[in-house]
N, C-alpha and C positions, 0 to 999 in steps of 0.2 A: 345350609346356612343356619348359623346359630347366633342369637343375640345374648351376650353375657353382660349383666349389670353388676358392678361391684360397688357396694355402699362404703360409707366412710370408715366403718370398722374394718372393712376388708383391705384398706390401704392406709391404716393409721400409723404405720411405722415401716422401717426398712424390711423387716422379716415378713410382714404381711404382703408387701409388694413382691417379694421373692416368691411367696406362695401363689400369687396371681400368675406368674410365669410358669410355675409348676402345674397349675390347673390347665393352662393353655396347652402344655405339652401332652396332656391326656387326650386332647382333641385335635391332634395334628393332621387329621384327615378331613377336617371341616373348615369351611370359611367361617370366620367369626368377626362380628362387629361388637366391640366392647364399649359399654356406656359406663362412665366413671363419675362418682360423686367427689366432693371435696374430702380431703383427708381428715380422719378423726373428727374432732369438734371444731374444725376450722370455719365452718359456716357460723357457728356461735361466736367465734373470735372476731370474724368480720362484722357481725351484727353489732358488736360493741364498738367497732371502729365507726360504723355508720351512725350509731347513736351519738357518739362524741362529735363526729363531723357535723351532723345536722344541728347539734346544739352549739355549734361554733366554738367548741373547746380549742384553745390555741395549741395545746401540746398533745398530739396524738401519738407521739413517738413510742411510748411504752406499749400501747395496744398494737400498733403496727409492727414494732420490733418482735413482739411475741409471735405474730403470724410469720414474719420473715425467718426468724431463728428456728421455729419449728420445722420449716421445710429445709432450711440449710443443713440442719442436723441429719435429716434423712438423706439428703443429697450426698453428704460426706460419707455416710455409711455405704451407699450404693455405688459410688464412683470413686475409685482410688486416686485418679489423677485430678489435681486442682486446675488443670488446663482443659478439662472436658468441656465440650460445647454447652452442656447443661447450665454451666455457671453464667455464660453470656446470655443464654435464652431466659434464664430465671431473672437475671438483672434487668433485662429488657421489660419483662412483665411488671416487675416491681417498680420500675421507673414510670411506667404508664399509670400505675396505681398512685404513685406519689404525685404525679401531675394532676390527676383527678382531685386528690385531697388538698392540693395547693390552691384550688379555686374555691370561691365562695359557694356554699350550698344554696340550692333553690329552696322554695318553701314546700315543695312536694317531697315528703319523706319517702314515699313508696318509689318514686323515680330515682332518688339518690341511692336507695337500697339496691335497686336493680343494676346500678352502674358500678357498684363496689363489691357486693357479695359474690358475683360470678367469678371473681379472681380466685376463689377457692377451687373451683372446678378447672379453671384455666391452668393454674399451677399444678394441680394433681395430675392432669392429663399430660402436661409437659414432662414431668418427672417420670411417670410410668412409661410413657412412650420412649423416652431416651433409654430407660432401663431395659425394656423389652427388646429393643433393637441391639442393645449392648450384649445380650446373652444369646444371640443367634437368630432371632426372629426378624422378619421384615414387616414392619407395622407402619401404616399410614395414618397420620394424625389429621383429623378434620376439626375445624372450629364450628361448633354446633350453631353459633350465631349466624353462620352463612347458610345453614340448612333448615333450622327450625324457625319458621316465621310465625309471628303472633300479632295480636292486636296490642294496643298500648295500655292495657289494664295492668299496670306494674304490680308485681308481687303475686298476681293471680291471673297471669296472661292466658288468653284463650288462643288455641292453635288455629292458624289459617291452614287448613288441610290441603287445599288446592295448591297454594304456594309452596308449602313444605314438600308435598309429593313431587312437584316439579323440580325443586332444588335437589332432593335426594336422588331422584331418577337421573338427573343430568350430571351430578357430580360424583355420587357414590356408586350407583349401580354399574356403570361401565368398568369401574375398578374391579369389582367382583366378577364381572362377566368375562374379563380378559384372562383366559386360561393358558397363556403362553407357558410352555414347559410343564403344563399340568400342575402348577404350583397353587396350593391353597392359600387364600388371602386372609390377611389380618388387618383390621382397621380399628381406630379408637376415636371416640369423641366424648364431649361432656354431657352429662345428664343435667336436668333441672333448668338449663338456660336456653334462651333463644334471642331473637331480636325483632323489633318492630320498625316503624317508619324511621328513616334516616339512620338505620342500623343501631339505634339505641338498644342496649341490652335489656332483656326482660327475664323474669323467672316464672316458672309454672306452678308455684306453690310449694310449700315445705315438703320435702321428700319426693319432689317431682321427677327425680331420676328414674324411678320405676316407669312413670308415664313415658319418658323419653324412650326407654327400652321398647315399650309397646308400640310407639310411633314408628320406630325403625323396623321392628318386627313386622308390622303391617305393610309398610311400603316395600320392604325388601322380600316379602313373602317367606319369612323365616320358617324353618321346620319347628323351631321351639325357641322360647325365651327363658333364660335362667337368671334368677335373682340370687346372687351369692351373699349370704348373711352369716352372722356369728351365732345363729340358732340352727337346730337340726331340721327345721321346716316350720310350717305354721302350727302354732300351739293353740290349744283350746282356751287358753287364758294367759294373761301376762304374769310371768313368774314374780314380778315385783309386787303383785297384789295377792296372788294365790299360790299356795304351796303344792297342791296336787294337780299339776298340769301334765298334759301329754301331747305328743305330736299327732297331727292328723295326716293320714296318708293321701287321701283324695278329697278334692272339693269340686263341685260343679262351678261353672262360671257364675251362675245366679247366686249360689251360696257365697262365693268370694266377693261379689258386688255388695251383697247385704252386709257382710262383715266389714268391708272397707267403708261403706256408707256410715255405719255406726261408730267407726273410729278405730278399727283394728289397725295398729300402727305398722304391721308387717307389709301391707300393700297400699300403694297410693290409690285413692278412689277412682281415678280416671283410667287406670291401667287396664282393666279387664275388657271394656267394651271393644276396642279395636282388635284385640286378640280373639274375642268371641266371634266377631264378624267374619273372621277368616278361619276360625277353627284352629288357631295356633295354641298349642298347650303352653302353659306357664309352669315352671318348676321353681320352687323355693328350696335352696340347698345350702348346706353348711360348708363354707370355704375351708374350714379346718378338717373336714372329712368329705372330700369332693366325690368319692365313689359311693357314698351312701345315697339312699333313694330320695330323701327329702319329701316334699309335698307336691303332688301334681294337681294342677287346676285345669280342667278340660271338660269335655262332654262325654267322659267315659261312661259307657253303658252300664246300667245296673248299680250305679253308685247312689245309695240312699243314705246320706249322712245324717245320723241321729245323735252325733256328739253334741253335748251341751257346751256352748261357747259363752265365755264371760268377757265383756269388753268394757273397760273402765276409761272414762274421760274426766280427768280432774280439772280444776280451775274453771268451774262453771258458775254462772249467775242466772237466776230466774227473775224475769221482769213480769210483773202483773200490771196489765194495762186496762184502763177502763175510761169511757168517755166522761168528760168533765160535767156534762149535763145529765148524767145518770141514765142515759138512754141505752137501748140495746146495742150490743156489738153486732153490726150488720155488715153486709158484703162491702159497702163503700168504706167502712172502717178498716176492714181487712186489707182491701186494696191499698189504702193510704198507708197503713202500718208496714206492709211488706214492700211497698215502694221505697219507704224510708230505709228499711233494713237493707234493701238492695243498694241504695246510694252509699251506704257505709260499708258495703261488702261484708255484711254479717250474715252468717249461715245459722239457721235455726236447727238445734239438735233435738228438740222435743217441743211439742205444742199441745195446749189444752185450753178449751174455751168453755165459758158459761154464758148465761143470758147477757150479763152486763160486764163481763171481763174476759181478757185473753191473757194466758200465761205462756211465756216462751222461755226456753232454756238456751243460752248461747255461751260461747267461749268468753271468759272474763278478760277481755282486752281493755285495760283501764282507759286508754286514750279514746278508743272508738266508742266504748260503752258510755263514758261520761258525756261525749258529744251527742250520742244517740238519745240519752235520757233528756238532754236539754231540748233537742228538737221535738221529741215525742211529747215532752211536757207542755208544749204550746197548746195542744189540743186534748191531751189525755192526762189522767191522774196516774202516776207511776209509783208502784211499790216494788221493792226488790229484796232478794235474799242472796247473800254472797257466800264465798267459801264452800262451794258445793261440788259434788262430783256426780256424774250420771253413769249408771251401770246398766248395760243392756245384756240380757240373757237370751240367746237364741236357742231354740229347742228346750225351753224351760220346763221345769217340774217344781213341785212344792218344795222339795229339798233344796233345789238351787235358789229359789226365791228366799227361803228362810236364811240361807247361807249369807246372802248379801244385805238383808234388811233387818235381821234380828238385832235389837239393841241400838238401832240407828234412828236418828230423827229424820223422818220421811217428809220431804217437801211436796213431792208430786210423784205419782206413779200411774202407769197405763199398761194395758195388756192387749195383745192381738193374738192371732192364731199361732204364730211361731215365736213372737218376740215379747219379752217383758222388759219394761224400762222403769227404773226408779231413780229419783234424784234425792240424794241424801246429803246431810251436813257432813263436811269433811271432818275426819278425826283430828 
């Protein structure tokens, strides 16, 4: 049993979808569960629809038609007959989306987001499933919302493991265990999405399809999980920011968790733990070169990775917080501040404190940050620096540190045994 996750770039057009079927052919002796993201940049496109809808814009047609036409063009390339069932199924999903958008939005933006954005995954899996079956495979499509059960923290939903395990074992496992005629089984579902109470859709956080793959890998006791991407594997730095990058052949689970925690975009932060718990290896491979080795994440013996990794997170803001009465920052202040941060679903990327002040680095989300500053300002004096980026260097050395900070305006920096972090003004 293998779990294959294909990201948006892997299914961005008709040729990419054909490549998916070619990859599957290489593994025709294996049971495969495929986890699929929305196509290309369709999550971004639907986020624009959500924004317009939540702001009660009367004409959403341009934004919605962009989403519709993008998929229709792909359908027309993949299916020669305009009477193919895909057209009816696609129209059915679009009509459901139109019905949603015809209703007045609630005041809960995150809830509305999770009822609209999952259509990217629902449409992509519909198209890919029809295509895979049209070229000779027998593939079963599952709705992840029937399987992946979560709480109702919309946009950052937490998995209900017990419910999800029960659903997958009841609905999916028997399909793979049925070995009539010794046929290897193929199934497909959506990444990133699930459902909460009353079957309202939820999402697992941006790039959550990796996590979905790990969830199914854990429950189905997969031999391995493969994330197919448009890169040769995990690189030691983002080529958008650094020129001299190279692929890393092996990582331990702990290394991968550290890199994901600090913002390495190639892996979702929650992906590693369930795989580590069962010793399931994770591979990151290039869908354009499927027979290449990629990067292996496992507990491989005698792997002592000394590569220097550079992780860049742009769009940061540093808040400097101090009590209005000029008193010390004490434990009760920290509890108060972090309770407020939790209420706004804000994650701290770096923290540093002094006797009378606390500095935190967070993602610069204008809506949440403005509201956060207003609430904190009731009891604390707030100063802030905007337009920042945080760079984390794992396995740092003097040369690496100089590489990222020389000539830059440094706002904050800190150092530990393996990691160096610096927050600098954006260029």
